[in-house]
N, C-alpha and C positions, 0 to 999 in steps of 0.2 A: 161535829161531835161524834166520837167513836162510842161503840158499845162498851158498857161497863165490863171490865175483865176480872174484877175481884170475885172471889167465891165466898159464900157464906156456909158455915158448917152445918146448917139445917137446910135440907133440900127445898122445902116449901119457900123459905126466904130466898134461896138462891134462884129458884124459878121466878119469883117475883122481881128479882133484879133483872133477869133476862127479859121478862115481860115489860118492865119499865123501859128497858133499852129499846124494845120494839116500838113502844109508844113514842119515846123521844126522837128516835132516829127516823122511823118510817111512818109514824102517825097511826099505828095500829093500837088504838086506845079504847077499845070497846068494853073493857072491864073484865077480861078474863084474868082470873087470879089462880094461884097455885092450888088453893083449896078446891077450885072447880075441877082441876086436873088430876089431883092425887086422891082418888076415891078407891077405897079398898086396897088390897095388897098387890094388885096387878101392876106391872111396870108401865110407866108412861113411855110410849114410843115416840119417835120423831114424827111419824105420820099423825098420831092422835094429837100431839101438840100443835102441829101445823094446821090440821083441820079445825081444831078448836079456835085458834087465833083467827083464821080466815072466815070461818062460819059466823063468828061473832060480829064481823064487820058488815054494815049495811051496804056499803059500796067499796069496791076495790079500785085503787088507782092503777089500773092496767090489768093485763091478763092474769088470771088466777095461777096458771102454771108457772109463770115467772116468779110470783111471790111464793109459791109452794117450794120451789128450789131454794130461794134465798133464806126463807125462814127455817126450813129443814136443815140447811147447811149450818146456820147459827146454833141450832140445837145439837147437832152431831158434833160440832167443834167443841162444845162445852161438855156434853154428857156421853157421847157415843150414840148408838142407834136407839138405846132405851136406858131408862134410869128408874129406880125405885128407892123408897126411903130405906129399904134394907140394904141395897147395893151401893148407895151413895156415900162417898167419903172424899175428903179433900186432903 
C-alpha cells in the first residue's frame, strides 16, 4: 500500500492524511494529530514533524536515524522543509 498522494485544501486535514499514511504504511500510530503540530503561527518544520512522530512512539522498529531520514523525506516531498497555515496552498 502506498502513501496517500491526494492533498486537502486545509493544512491540518492534509497533515492528518500524511500522519494516517505513516500509521498504515509504517505503523507509527501513536496518535500525533495535526492539531498537536500546528500551534501558534510558527511554521512546522520537517525536523519538528519528524521528532513529534518518533517521540510519540514507545518503541521504534529499528534505528531512530533511519526513521528520521524516511519520515523527513515524506514531509519534504509533500511540503518542502517547512509549512504553515499561512503559506500552505494546493
